[in-house]
N, C-alpha and C positions, 0 to 999 in steps of 0.2 A: 341785424334783422334777418339777413339771408342765412346766417349761421343758425339762427333759431329755427327757421323754416326747414333747414336740412336735418336738424335734430328731431323735429316733429315727424318728418317723413321717415327717418330711421326708426323712431319709436313705433310708428304705425306698421312698418314692414316687419319689425321684430315681434310686435304683438300678433300679427297674422301668422308668423312662423310658430309661435307658442301655441296658438289656437289649433293650428294644423297638426302639430305634434300630439296634442291632447286628443284630438279627434281620431288620429291614427293609432292611438294607444301606444305611443313610442315608449322606450325604456324611461323609467322615472328619472334616472341619472341624467339623461339627455335633456329632458324637459326642465329639470332643476337648473341645468347649466344655461339654457336659453332664457329662462325666467331671470336668472342672475344678471345676464347681459341686458335684458329689458330694464330692470331696476337701475342698473348703472347709467343707462341712457337717460332715464327719467330724472335721476339725481343730477346729471349734467345740465338738464333743462332749467334747474333752479326751483323756485317756489320756496317752500319752507326749508331754509338752509340747515336748521337744527334737526330736521326729520331724520330718523335713524333708518338707513336703507340696507343695512347689513342683513344678508340672507343666511339663516341658520340651515346649514347642510353639511354633509360629510364631504371630505375632499374627493376629487375625481378618482375613480378606481378603488374606493374604499367603501365600507359599509358598517353599520351597527348590527348587532345580533340581539334579538329580544330573548326573553327566557325560554320560549318554546324552541326557538332555533338553537339556542345554546344546549338545550336538553338533547336534541338530535345530534349536535356536534360532539357532545361529550360521549354519547353512546358510540359514535364512529371512532373517536380517539381510543376509547376503552377496547374496542375490538382490535384495532391496529396494534396497540401497546401489548395486549395479551399475546398476540401472534409473535411480535418481536421477542418478547420474553420467553415464549415457548421455544424459540430457536436459540436461546442462550445469550441474548444481547444485553449489554450494559449501556447506560446513557451518559451523555456529556452535554455541556452547553458552551457556546462561544459568544463573543460580543456581537451586537446587532450591527455595528459598523467596524470596518477593517481599514487598514492603511490602503490608500488608493492603489499603490504599487502591488499589493498582495493580489488584487482582483484583476489588474490590467493584463491583457494579453491571454486570458484563459478561456474566453467565451466566443472567439471568432467574431462573426458579424453581429452577434447579440450584445457585444460590449457597449454599443450605443445606448442600450437600455439600462445601464447602471446609473443609479442616483449618486451624483457627487455632492458632498456636503460643502457648504460655504467655508472658505478658509478662515478660521478663527485666530489666526496668528500663530498657529502651531503646526500640527501635522496635517497633511492632505488626506482626507478620509472619504470613504464611500460606504453607502448602505450595502449590506450583503445581498448578492443577486441570487445565490443558492446556498445550500449548507455543505456542498461538496468541497469547494475551494477552501473555506475556513477549516474544514476537517483535515484537509491535506496540510494546511499551515500548522494546525495543532499537532499533527503527527510529527512533522519535521522539527518543530520547535521543542517538543518534549522527547525527541529521539525514540518514539514508539514504533516498533517494527511489526507488532501484530495486536489486533483488537477487533472485536465484533461489537459494533456500537449502533445505537439508534439515537436519533435527534429529531425532536419535533419543535419547530420554531417558525417565526415569521420571516419572510424574505421580501425584497422590494424590487420592482421592475418598472421602468418608465415606458410601459407598453401602452398601446391603445386598448383601454379596457372594454370588455364585452360582458357586462355584469350578468346578463341573462344566460350566458354560456359558461358562467363560473370562471371568468378571466378577470383578474383584478391587478391593481398596482401594489397592494399589500396583501399577502396571503401566507397561509401556513404551508410548510412542506413537512412530510413525514418520511425521513430517510433511514434506511438500514444499509450498513456497509460492513464488509469483511476485509480487513487489511492484513496482509502477511503473505509469506512465501509458502504456497501449498501446491499439491498436485493439480494438474490442469482440470478445469471444468467442474470440480466438486463444489467449491463455493458458488460458482456461477449457477449451477443447477439448483442449489438451495435458495438463492435469491429469486429465481423464477417460481419455485415452489411457494415461497412466501407471498408473492403477488397473487398466485392462484388461490391460496388459502384465504387471503384478505378479501378479494373480490367475490369469492364464493360465499364467505360468511356474511358479507354486507348485503348479499342478495340484490344486486343492482340490475340483474338481467344477464342475458348471454354476453360473453366477452371472448376476446381472442388476444393472445400474447404473441406479438410479432418479434422474431429474433433475427439478427444478422451479425456480421463481424466486420469491424473497421478494416481488417487486413484483407478480407474478401472484396470489400468496396474499393480499397486502394489498388488491389491487384486488378480488379475489373477496369478501373480508370486507366491503369498502366497499359493493359493489353488492348484497350480501345483507342489509345493514342492521346489521352489527356496529358498536357504538359505538367511536370511535377509541381510547378508553382501555382497551378490552378486546381490541384486536388481538393483543398479545403473549401474553396469558394464554390466549386461544382458540387461538392458534397452538401453544402448548405442549400443549393438549388434542388437537388434530388430530395432533400428532406421535406420539400414543400409538396411532394406528390400526394400526400393525404388531404391537401387543401385545394390543389390545382390540378387541371387536366394535364396529360402528358404533352399536348400541343403547347400549352402555356409554359410548362417547365422547359421544353426544348427551345422555345422562343427566347426565354431568359438566358439559357446557356449560350445560344448562338448570337443573339442581337445585343445582349447586355454584357455578357462575359467573354465574348470573342471566341467561342469554341467552334470548330469546323462542323458543318451540318452532318457530314457522314460519321463523325466521331459521336455526335449526339445520338444518331440513329442506332449505332452499335450499343450505346449505353441503354437505349430504349428497349432493345431486345432482351437484355439481362434483367432490367428492373421490373419487367412484367412477370417474372418467374416467382412462383410460390410453391412450397412443398414441405417435406420433413427430412428425415434421415436419408431417404432414397434420393432426394434432390441433391444433397451434399455428395453422395456417391456418384451421381450422374455428372455433376459439375467437375469432380476430380478427373473425369475422363474427357472433359470439354477440351477440344484441340487448342483453343486460344487461352482459356483461363488456367489450364494446367501448366502453361509456360511461366506463370508467376509463382515464385517461391512463397511469397507472403499469402497469396490467395490459397495455395495448397495447404499451408499451415493452418489458416483459418477454417478451411473446409474439413480438415482432419479433426480439429477441435469441435466443429459443429456436429460431426458424426458422434464423437464421444459425449458431447452435451446431451444429444437426443437419447443416447443409451442410458444415461443417468436419469433423464426426465421420465423415461419408461418405468424405471424402478420407483420413481416418486409418484407414478400414476397421474401425470399432468399433460401427457402428449395430446390428449383430446382437445386441449385449448391452445396449444403452442404451434405456431407456423413459422417456418423458415422463409423470410420475405426479403428478396434482394433489393426492394425499393426502400427499405427502412435505412435511414442514414443518420438521424440525430445530429443536428448542426453544431454541437459543442466541440471545440477543438481538442479537449483533453482526453477523449475516448481513444483507446488503443486496441481493443479486442472485441469481445461479445457486446452487443448493444441490444436493448429490448424496449418494447413499448406495448402497453395494454390498452385496447380500445373496446368500447361497448359496440355490439353488433346489432342493436335494435334501437328504435326511436322510443324515447320515454315520453309519456303524455305530459303536457305542460299546461298551465293555466292560460286562458285566452289572452291575457295581457302580455304574454311573452312574444318575442319576435318569431316570425316564421323562419325556421332554419332548414326544414326538410324540403323535399321536392314540392312542386306546385300542388296545392290542395291537401298537403299533409302537414298537420300542425304538431310540433314537438320541440323538445329541447335537444340541441346538438351540443355535446360537451367535449368533443375531441378526445384526446387520450386521457386515461384516468391513472396511469402509472408509467414510469419509464426509468431507464438507467443504463448502466454498462460498466465495462472494465476500463480503468484509467491507471495503468501501471507507471506512467511517467510523471504524474502530477506532483507527488510528494517530493520527488527528486528536484523539481524546479525550485523548491524552497530550501534545499539542503546545500550547504556551501561546497560539499564534496560530491554533490550530485547523486547521493545514495538513494536508490529507488526502493519504494515499498509498494509491491503490487496491491491493487485494490479493486474490488467489484462492489457495486451498490445499486439499490433501487430506491425510487422515490414515489410515494403515493400522492396523487393530485387531490388533496383533501377538499379543496374548494369545489372542484368539479363533482367529486363524490357527494359532497354536501348539497349541491344544487339539485341533484337527482333525488336524494333522500328527502329533502324538504318538499319537493313537488309531489313525491310519492305520498307523503303524509297528508298534503293538502288534497290530493285527488281522492284519497281513501277516507277523507274527513276523520282522520285518526285523532283520538283525544290523547294529548301528550302531557304527562305530568311534569311540572317544572320544579317540584320539590320532592324530597324523600321522606317527609314527615310521616311517622308511623301512627301516632296517636295525638288527638287533641284533648287537653284536659278542660272539661266543661263543668258548669254548675247548673243545677236545676232551680236554685233559689237565690235570693239576694244575700248580700253581705258575706260571701264566701271567697273573696279575692285572695285573702291570706292562705286559706286552705288549698286553693288552686295553685298558687305560686309554690307552696311547700311541696305538693305532689309533683309538679312539673320539675322542680329541682331534683327530687328523688329519681325521677325517670332519666333526666340528663346525666346524673351522676352514675347511673347504671348503664349508660351508653345507648339509651333509647332516644330516637329522634322524636321529640315532642314539641308541641306548640301550645300557647295559651292566648286568648284574645285580650288585647290591651284595653279592657273596659272593666270598671268595678262591678257592674251588674248587667252583664250581657243577657239577652233573652236566649233561652235554650234553642229556639227555632233558628235564630241567627247563627248560633254556634254549629248546629247541624248542617245548615245551608253552606257554611264556610267549608265544611268537610266534603260535601258533595261537589262544590265548585272546584276545589283544589285536589280532589282525589285522595284525601286522607282516609285510610281504611277503617280506623278505630276511634272511638270516643270513650274517654274515661270520665264518667259523670259522677260528680259529688253532690250530695244533698245532706241535710242535717241528720237524717236517719242513718245514712251510709257512714257518716263520720262517727256517730254514736256506736254503730255496730262494727266499726273497723274494717269496712268493705268499700269497694268501688264498683259502680255499675259499669260494666264494659259492654259497649254497644258496637256491633259490626254494622257499618254504614250501609253497605250494599243490601244486606238482608233484613236490617232493623232488629235483628235478634239481640236481646239483652241478657246478661248473666251477672250475678253478684260474685265478685272475686275478692278474696281477703287481701288486704294491703300488702302483706308479706309475700304473696304469690303473684302480685300484679306484673312485675317485671318479666317473670318466666312465662306467664300467660300471654303477654303482649308479643314476646319473642316467638312463642309457639304459633300463635295465630298469624303473625306476619310471614312465617315460613310457609304456611298453608295457603296464603292468598296468592 
């Protein structure tokens, strides 16, 4: 009896939590999760044992995409792929899961986010965390020493999802990588140019591409007095500067990772610096940093990189930022990250992510990457290295912005590409409609026909207006007798008789003009 009372109290408390979340307009995914817990508690209470309490929802950190959302997504993919191809890339694909051993030890502190699959009595497997490590495995396995490739596919991370900020557990990555032994900084500059082109073409708003070099970071840690064995873990903490204040980052370095306070203060002086080619020149003269050979090598390359970026006309958006760290262990040289520099308007149901009183969607970085010259060698029995540089476009974050932009502008989005609807003005013309539709399909025209024997002409025209079909090919008994089709432009309602033989060319011509 006491157990039942406890359950009833738990149900009451959980119900109040659900109502509170709904009143606060919390994220749908969070509400669904709490509703699911409430239904589970109610199921435990008993009652109708056969009652089905299963909640239909997507798994945590995942989502469905409706036709309108997919239309936006395909447009974004098309822009990105055209850019990759413009730069001479070919594409590959790799399995969605890899041997666990392939992924282990490549991601530093992020390794805890890898999804391990249940042992099925064979190999120990994990879902891929990114597309870079599988690419390195592919190069080593196939003994490929140079390739320029792009790869667009889903990856999986056991992260805490923030759906309204475009952060998921299952998401697409769009990667572009150049593998091979080339002269310094030429491929690196092209990768930054690609990020610049894509973000400019997608018209997401103002953006900045931050660059740094792992060798400069390591040299900085060295001259500041960071012990060798703490380089990677301190690097991971510095990487949080875009999300945390310097005080919080310093606190983590000192109290959690055991770094001396004066060492952290010295790091703080450097990581506050931003600039361009002139800053690289200034740091080469820095009394402390110039003592590090690897920092000097990184700074010399940074100067060279900026001279190439000037030729590519992208220096207006690129900034040399010493706070950029990127936490992944496999980076060895230049690293980059693109961030939007303005708040994008968001629907009222979204979380508040901006400063007090400012409503917007905060999406974090929208692209990132770097040089990883040692990764392929990890998979080669003889340790043969293949230098690589790559960038990845954060497609989900980009998509969050594009989707909200379309909502804010009440933009009408077409979800089909149908060019012409074959309609009839009278009854008993189904066979004629089907015959004409087949002719159009065979000629490569995107055509539709309503699945009714005798649809009303008004219903057929309304279908065109609702779905954005620009043309209607109308058949009537007189048109069939005369060997013509009445071609109607939906937007202007203008009609013209076109001979059956010329219909395909006329449809193509009109679609080009629309």
